[in-house]
MITORKOL-654860 format. One line per field, with one value per residue: residue in one letter; z, x, y of N, C-alpha, C in turn. Coordinates in nm, 3 decimals. Each point is the difference from the previous one (the first is absolute). Layout:
rest = a:...
n_z = Z:...
n_x = X:...
n_y = Y:...
ca_z = Z:...
ca_x = X:...
ca_y = Y:...
c_z = Z:...
c_x = X:...
c_y = Y:...
This chain:
rest = m:r:k:g:y:i:q:v:y:t:g:n:s:k:g:k:t:t:a:a:l:g:l:a:l:r:a:a:g:a:g:l:k:v:f:i:a:q:f:i:k:k:r:r:c:s:e:h:k:a:l:d:r:f:k:d:l:i:t:i:k:q:y:g:t:g:f:l:k:g:k:r:p:a:k:s:e:i:e:a:a:q:k:g:f:e:e:v:k:n:i:i:s:s:k:t:y:d:m:v:v:l:d:e:i:n:v:a:i:h:h:k:l:l:n:v:e:d:i:v:d:l:l:n:s:r:p:p:n:t:e:i:v:l:t:g:r:y:a:d:e:k:i:i:e:m:a:d:l:v:t:e:m:k:e:i:k:h:y:y:k:k:g:v:k:a:r:r:g:i:e:h
n_z = -1.682:-0.018:0.053:0.046:0.092:0.106:-0.010:0.098:0.024:0.114:0.064:0.113:-0.081:-0.049:-0.090:0.009:-0.015:0.061:0.070:0.000:0.036:0.088:0.032:0.041:0.030:0.054:0.020:0.011:0.032:0.027:-0.021:0.127:-0.029:0.108:0.092:0.018:0.094:0.005:0.052:0.085:-0.066:0.039:0.045:-0.151:-0.034:0.037:0.058:0.046:0.037:0.068:0.069:0.019:-0.002:0.039:-0.012:-0.053:0.085:0.065:0.010:0.081:0.098:0.066:0.087:0.033:0.124:0.036:0.071:0.031:0.008:0.025:-0.091:0.023:-0.086:-0.061:-0.014:0.035:0.115:0.018:-0.012:0.026:0.137:0.046:-0.003:0.073:0.156:-0.020:-0.001:0.112:0.053:-0.027:0.052:0.098:0.031:-0.074:0.101:0.011:0.149:0.030:0.108:0.125:0.050:0.098:-0.018:0.101:-0.126:0.059:-0.034:-0.173:0.000:0.077:-0.096:-0.092:-0.053:-0.016:-0.037:0.123:0.003:-0.042:0.057:0.081:0.016:-0.001:0.082:0.034:-0.086:0.036:-0.100:-0.080:-0.114:0.071:-0.032:0.079:0.031:0.103:0.056:0.107:0.066:0.100:-0.105:-0.035:0.112:-0.057:0.075:0.096:0.051:-0.129:0.065:-0.094:0.027:0.114:-0.017:0.118:0.020:0.047:0.099:-0.020:-0.095:0.059:-0.075:-0.063:0.091:-0.137:-0.055:-0.064:-0.060:-0.090:-0.135:-0.036:-0.043:0.157:0.082:-0.061
n_x = 0.327:0.050:0.049:-0.080:0.116:-0.037:0.041:0.041:0.034:0.022:-0.076:0.049:0.086:0.052:0.001:-0.120:-0.032:0.082:-0.024:-0.126:0.051:0.065:-0.077:-0.066:0.118:0.017:-0.100:0.030:0.098:-0.106:-0.032:-0.050:-0.114:0.019:-0.095:0.026:-0.111:0.037:-0.016:-0.042:0.079:0.023:0.062:0.042:0.037:0.113:-0.039:-0.089:0.046:0.056:-0.063:-0.007:0.109:-0.103:-0.015:0.077:0.038:0.000:-0.126:0.002:-0.057:-0.014:-0.067:0.019:-0.021:0.078:0.082:-0.031:0.087:-0.004:-0.058:-0.126:-0.057:-0.029:-0.085:0.062:0.091:-0.108:-0.034:0.162:0.010:-0.133:0.018:0.127:-0.051:-0.145:0.101:0.046:-0.148:0.002:0.088:-0.046:-0.124:0.082:0.061:-0.047:0.006:0.128:0.053:-0.049:0.092:-0.051:0.048:0.037:-0.049:0.111:0.066:-0.069:0.022:0.142:-0.013:-0.089:0.107:0.013:-0.073:-0.014:-0.122:0.040:0.103:-0.017:-0.074:0.016:0.047:-0.108:-0.006:0.139:0.087:0.038:0.027:-0.104:0.141:0.010:0.013:-0.059:0.078:0.042:0.016:-0.004:0.093:-0.066:-0.073:-0.105:0.102:0.079:-0.093:-0.088:0.060:0.119:-0.016:0.015:-0.009:0.101:-0.023:0.104:0.002:0.122:0.048:0.024:0.107:-0.165:0.001:0.078:-0.099:0.067:-0.020:-0.093:0.100:-0.020:-0.037:-0.034:-0.064:0.051
n_y = -2.066:-0.118:0.034:0.120:0.010:-0.056:0.163:-0.024:0.118:-0.116:0.117:0.015:-0.004:0.075:0.009:0.050:0.150:0.035:-0.072:0.081:0.086:-0.078:-0.061:0.080:0.057:-0.111:0.034:0.126:-0.060:-0.091:0.102:-0.012:0.013:0.132:-0.020:0.118:-0.071:0.137:-0.109:0.116:-0.004:0.133:0.014:0.127:-0.130:-0.017:-0.107:0.056:0.078:-0.121:-0.027:0.133:-0.063:-0.118:0.159:-0.027:-0.085:0.092:-0.032:0.067:-0.055:0.110:-0.078:0.105:0.005:-0.081:-0.082:-0.119:-0.064:-0.136:0.104:0.020:-0.055:0.091:0.071:0.149:-0.085:-0.008:0.110:0.062:-0.124:-0.005:0.100:-0.011:-0.074:0.086:0.111:-0.033:-0.016:0.088:0.027:-0.035:0.025:0.097:-0.076:0.131:-0.029:-0.033:0.103:-0.041:0.103:-0.062:0.143:-0.073:-0.025:-0.047:0.128:0.014:-0.136:-0.008:0.110:-0.091:0.052:-0.104:-0.096:-0.041:-0.003:0.139:-0.031:-0.065:0.089:0.134:-0.080:-0.064:0.065:0.035:0.044:-0.065:0.083:0.079:0.042:-0.038:0.128:-0.087:0.137:0.023:0.060:-0.083:-0.100:0.041:-0.068:0.119:0.115:-0.053:-0.035:0.076:0.116:0.006:0.088:-0.035:0.158:-0.043:0.105:-0.013:0.076:-0.002:0.165:0.099:0.088:-0.005:-0.101:0.113:0.092:-0.082:0.114:-0.043:-0.088:0.109:-0.060:-0.051:0.096:0.160
ca_z = 0.139:0.019:0.156:0.067:0.111:0.098:0.151:0.129:0.106:0.111:0.124:0.082:-0.062:-0.107:-0.096:-0.026:-0.101:-0.060:-0.068:-0.070:-0.094:-0.061:-0.100:-0.090:-0.076:-0.037:-0.112:-0.131:-0.059:-0.090:-0.082:0.081:0.052:0.142:0.077:0.178:0.085:0.147:0.121:0.086:-0.043:-0.069:-0.068:-0.064:0.012:-0.112:-0.088:-0.115:-0.122:-0.126:-0.112:-0.140:-0.070:-0.014:-0.023:-0.147:0.066:0.154:0.041:0.135:0.030:0.169:0.073:0.170:0.060:0.040:0.065:0.094:0.131:0.108:0.024:-0.105:-0.119:-0.031:-0.143:-0.136:-0.034:-0.028:-0.149:-0.105:-0.064:-0.120:-0.140:-0.045:-0.039:-0.108:-0.115:-0.016:-0.032:-0.119:-0.059:-0.011:-0.121:-0.123:-0.057:-0.032:0.037:0.009:0.133:0.041:0.143:0.066:0.072:0.153:0.077:0.134:0.106:0.028:0.041:0.079:0.075:-0.064:-0.098:-0.102:0.047:-0.074:-0.025:-0.105:-0.042:-0.055:-0.125:-0.117:-0.016:-0.022:-0.077:-0.090:-0.134:0.053:-0.017:0.110:0.159:0.131:0.119:0.135:0.085:0.153:0.146:0.044:-0.106:0.068:-0.044:-0.136:-0.145:0.028:-0.059:-0.087:-0.054:-0.062:0.071:0.113:0.108:0.100:0.058:0.122:0.032:0.099:0.055:-0.082:0.053:0.089:0.142:0.083:-0.002:-0.191:-0.099:-0.089:-0.029:-0.138:-0.086:0.076:0.040:-0.098
ca_x = 0.037:-0.099:-0.088:0.011:-0.037:-0.017:0.082:-0.021:0.093:-0.056:0.093:-0.005:0.120:0.030:-0.010:-0.112:0.049:0.174:-0.014:-0.128:0.071:0.141:-0.054:-0.058:0.133:0.061:-0.124:0.023:0.121:-0.016:-0.104:-0.114:-0.101:-0.029:-0.083:0.011:-0.077:0.023:-0.108:0.045:0.106:-0.016:0.164:0.078:0.128:0.143:-0.040:-0.123:0.108:0.035:-0.115:-0.028:0.104:-0.056:-0.175:-0.031:-0.046:-0.048:-0.130:0.005:-0.139:-0.006:-0.123:-0.002:0.003:0.083:0.037:-0.071:0.061:-0.152:-0.083:-0.077:0.020:-0.078:-0.061:0.096:0.067:-0.099:-0.011:0.073:0.012:-0.106:0.006:0.107:-0.010:-0.047:0.100:0.094:-0.064:-0.041:0.138:0.034:-0.104:0.059:0.099:0.119:0.132:0.043:0.003:-0.055:0.027:-0.005:0.090:-0.052:-0.143:-0.040:0.003:-0.112:-0.112:0.006:-0.070:-0.090:-0.033:0.002:-0.029:0.122:-0.064:-0.030:0.111:-0.016:-0.109:0.107:0.134:-0.050:-0.061:0.081:0.025:0.054:0.120:0.033:0.085:-0.065:0.058:-0.049:0.085:0.011:-0.024:-0.123:-0.077:-0.120:0.025:-0.036:0.049:0.120:-0.047:0.019:0.129:0.094:0.166:0.019:0.195:-0.001:0.086:0.015:0.104:0.076:0.058:-0.096:0.050:-0.062:0.003:0.107:-0.002:0.040:-0.107:-0.031:0.061:-0.034:0.054:-0.024:-0.135:-0.107
ca_y = -0.086:-0.133:0.017:0.112:-0.024:0.106:-0.013:0.113:0.046:0.070:0.009:0.135:0.025:0.092:-0.062:-0.056:0.034:-0.032:-0.147:-0.006:0.098:-0.070:-0.068:0.101:-0.007:-0.118:-0.070:0.100:-0.011:-0.148:0.060:-0.020:0.122:-0.043:0.096:0.015:0.121:0.004:0.054:0.049:0.084:0.106:0.048:-0.077:-0.008:-0.050:-0.085:0.059:0.022:-0.126:-0.110:0.102:-0.009:-0.091:0.001:-0.130:-0.126:0.044:0.116:0.056:0.117:0.038:0.028:0.017:0.167:-0.028:-0.094:-0.001:-0.011:-0.038:0.074:-0.013:0.061:0.111:-0.051:0.013:-0.081:-0.147:0.023:0.003:-0.092:-0.039:0.078:-0.101:-0.111:-0.030:-0.016:-0.129:-0.106:0.026:-0.002:-0.167:-0.116:0.085:-0.051:0.102:0.000:-0.132:-0.006:0.130:0.071:0.077:0.010:0.045:-0.048:-0.085:0.124:0.053:-0.122:0.022:0.119:-0.003:0.077:-0.102:-0.070:-0.142:-0.085:0.024:0.051:-0.158:-0.054:0.033:-0.045:-0.122:0.088:0.017:-0.057:-0.166:0.050:0.097:-0.067:0.084:0.009:0.120:0.027:0.090:-0.035:-0.090:-0.077:-0.129:-0.132:-0.063:0.048:-0.081:-0.112:0.013:-0.020:-0.129:0.044:0.141:0.017:0.121:0.079:-0.020:0.092:-0.055:0.053:0.148:0.118:0.107:-0.002:0.043:0.108:0.013:0.043:-0.009:0.062:0.031:-0.113:-0.093:-0.096:0.058
c_z = -0.012:0.138:0.095:0.157:0.121:0.112:0.081:0.050:0.124:0.139:0.071:-0.044:-0.122:-0.147:-0.097:-0.119:-0.113:-0.089:-0.105:-0.158:-0.085:-0.108:-0.126:-0.113:-0.088:-0.118:-0.079:-0.053:-0.082:-0.092:0.044:0.012:0.137:0.037:0.122:0.061:0.174:0.087:0.109:-0.035:-0.093:-0.059:-0.040:0.076:-0.085:-0.088:-0.116:-0.128:-0.035:-0.076:-0.086:-0.126:-0.080:-0.053:-0.119:0.080:0.129:0.039:0.168:0.037:0.133:0.010:0.128:0.049:0.075:0.134:0.155:0.184:0.087:0.037:-0.040:-0.129:-0.072:-0.102:-0.140:-0.033:-0.022:-0.157:-0.089:-0.023:-0.062:-0.143:-0.077:-0.069:-0.139:-0.109:-0.032:-0.069:-0.203:-0.107:0.030:-0.112:-0.095:-0.081:-0.069:0.053:0.036:0.140:0.061:0.146:0.105:0.145:0.141:0.010:0.092:0.108:-0.007:0.030:0.168:0.113:-0.033:-0.094:-0.131:0.076:-0.072:-0.113:-0.158:-0.063:-0.034:-0.149:-0.088:-0.036:-0.055:-0.180:-0.106:-0.100:0.082:-0.016:0.064:0.133:0.098:0.128:0.109:0.075:0.125:0.129:-0.002:-0.092:0.069:-0.069:-0.089:-0.150:0.011:-0.044:-0.131:-0.126:-0.011:0.059:0.092:0.085:0.105:-0.003:0.171:0.028:0.138:0.036:-0.090:0.041:0.007:0.117:0.085:-0.043:-0.169:-0.032:-0.133:-0.093:-0.163:-0.126:0.032:0.053:-0.066:-0.097
c_x = -0.136:-0.069:0.030:-0.024:-0.041:0.124:-0.016:0.130:-0.042:0.124:0.052:0.122:0.044:0.013:-0.082:-0.056:0.109:-0.022:-0.058:0.073:0.080:-0.104:-0.061:0.108:0.038:-0.158:0.026:0.097:-0.017:-0.119:-0.121:-0.059:-0.034:-0.087:0.038:-0.070:0.023:-0.112:0.035:0.104:-0.038:0.118:0.098:0.158:0.105:-0.079:-0.083:0.139:0.080:-0.113:-0.050:0.090:-0.037:-0.164:-0.064:-0.032:-0.039:-0.038:0.029:-0.132:-0.034:-0.171:0.026:0.035:0.149:-0.002:-0.145:0.060:-0.104:-0.119:-0.138:-0.017:-0.081:-0.095:0.075:0.064:-0.046:-0.055:0.059:0.056:-0.063:0.006:0.090:-0.039:-0.083:0.033:0.095:-0.057:-0.030:0.154:0.052:-0.070:0.026:0.070:0.156:0.135:0.027:0.006:-0.071:0.011:-0.114:0.026:-0.079:-0.168:-0.006:-0.059:-0.136:-0.120:-0.010:-0.058:-0.122:-0.058:-0.037:-0.094:0.102:-0.091:-0.018:0.158:0.002:-0.104:0.135:0.108:-0.077:-0.060:0.078:0.047:0.099:0.156:0.082:0.042:-0.108:0.120:0.001:0.074:-0.098:-0.041:-0.124:-0.064:-0.170:0.048:-0.070:0.056:0.107:-0.043:0.001:0.127:0.067:0.153:-0.026:0.138:-0.119:0.133:0.022:0.070:0.099:0.072:-0.029:0.056:-0.088:-0.009:0.150:-0.063:-0.019:-0.139:-0.014:0.112:0.018:0.055:0.013:-0.102:-0.103:0.043
c_y = -0.109:-0.008:0.063:-0.048:0.108:-0.006:0.087:0.014:0.126:-0.052:0.124:0.049:0.064:-0.099:-0.080:0.054:-0.004:-0.156:-0.005:0.072:-0.049:-0.123:0.060:0.042:-0.069:-0.074:0.124:-0.039:-0.105:0.074:-0.011:0.117:-0.019:0.155:-0.017:0.089:0.002:0.049:0.060:0.109:0.115:0.033:-0.044:-0.025:-0.001:-0.119:0.045:0.073:-0.012:-0.076:0.094:-0.035:-0.108:-0.001:-0.114:-0.061:-0.021:0.117:-0.005:0.121:-0.063:0.012:0.001:0.147:-0.014:-0.037:0.019:0.034:0.022:0.062:-0.075:0.047:0.083:-0.070:0.020:-0.120:-0.133:0.038:-0.020:-0.130:-0.090:0.040:-0.067:-0.126:-0.015:-0.018:-0.114:-0.105:0.033:0.005:-0.180:-0.058:0.074:-0.117:0.043:-0.027:-0.157:-0.035:0.146:-0.023:0.043:0.021:0.068:-0.083:-0.092:0.069:0.064:-0.099:0.036:0.095:0.004:0.117:-0.104:-0.141:-0.154:-0.089:0.033:-0.007:-0.199:-0.036:0.046:-0.069:-0.161:0.059:0.045:-0.061:-0.125:0.071:0.106:-0.011:0.180:-0.002:0.107:0.004:0.047:-0.113:-0.078:-0.026:-0.098:-0.131:-0.095:0.013:-0.087:-0.163:-0.018:0.017:-0.087:0.056:0.109:-0.028:0.081:0.094:-0.006:0.141:-0.088:0.111:0.150:0.107:0.083:0.008:0.021:0.132:0.018:0.034:-0.070:0.092:-0.004:-0.146:-0.091:-0.044:0.102:0.054
């Protein structure tokens, strides 16, 4: 890529990670190398099995202990996110990947697992041809301001409110 941009997928509705994974798949289809860092999450889902088929171009790694669900983060959650962030900094500076997806990093910032200033510094120091995608609710205004593309997912209607549980292959 000649120039990498900063993309943000945020908002209170479903689809942020799905959009980023679709973008990663498109990049791999064009022969680009992608690294996906999943903050907060720790469970392997159907998308992991699908992405395993592209392991020559897409690497995915989780740096979380599970969803926070409004509680104060435990020390282990903070340590997992910070360890992941240190690894991601090295991955980005290595110039090995054309695209780096920081899945749920906005949530990690919001819950103080990571410092927004550290993320801003990382974005400012990234190689100019590396695309960075940040997902998760609660995108910080500093991140939004830096981004070249921001999409907000807004829930209009969701079958979850009718009692439909997460379905294999659709939500997980």
